[in-house]
N, C-alpha and C positions, 0 to 999 in steps of 0.2 A: 981923527974921529970918523970921517967918511969911510976910511979903510976898515975900521972896526965894524961899522954897520954892514958893509959889503961882506965881510967874512962871516958875520953872524947870519946874514941872509942866506949865504951859500950853505952854511952848516944846517940851518933849518930846512933848506931845500933838500939836502941829502937825507936828513932824518925823515922828512915827509915822503921822499921817494921810497925809502926802505919800508916805512909803515904801509904805504899803498901797495907795494909789491907783495908784502906778506899777507895782505888782505885780498889778493887776487884782483887788484884794480890797476889802473894805469900808473906806472911809476913816474912818467913824465908829468901827469896831472898832479901827483903828489908832490913832485919837486916844485912845480909852479905854485901850488897852494902854500907850501912851506916857505918858499922864497919870498913871495909877495905879502903873505899874511902872518908869517912867523908862528908864534905859539898858537894863535887863533886858528891858523891853517892846520896845525897838527891836531887840534881838538876836533876840527871838522872831519879830518881823515879818520880819527879814532871813532867818531860817532856814525860814520857811514856803515850801512849794513854790508855784511860779507855776502857776495853773490852765492846763490845756491848752485850746487853742481847739477848740471843738466843730465837727465837720464835718457839715453838713446836706445 
């Protein structure tokens, strides 16, 4: 049972990392949110605003 929880946490972590990277934010932060918060972390990542491109 504990192995299943760990595998699911890692899967949520990788999904969170991919979502965060696609939104131009920290992939590590996305992994941490997905790993520790699961589906709630993915919702948080999905609701964060995409940073605007800076004009130089």
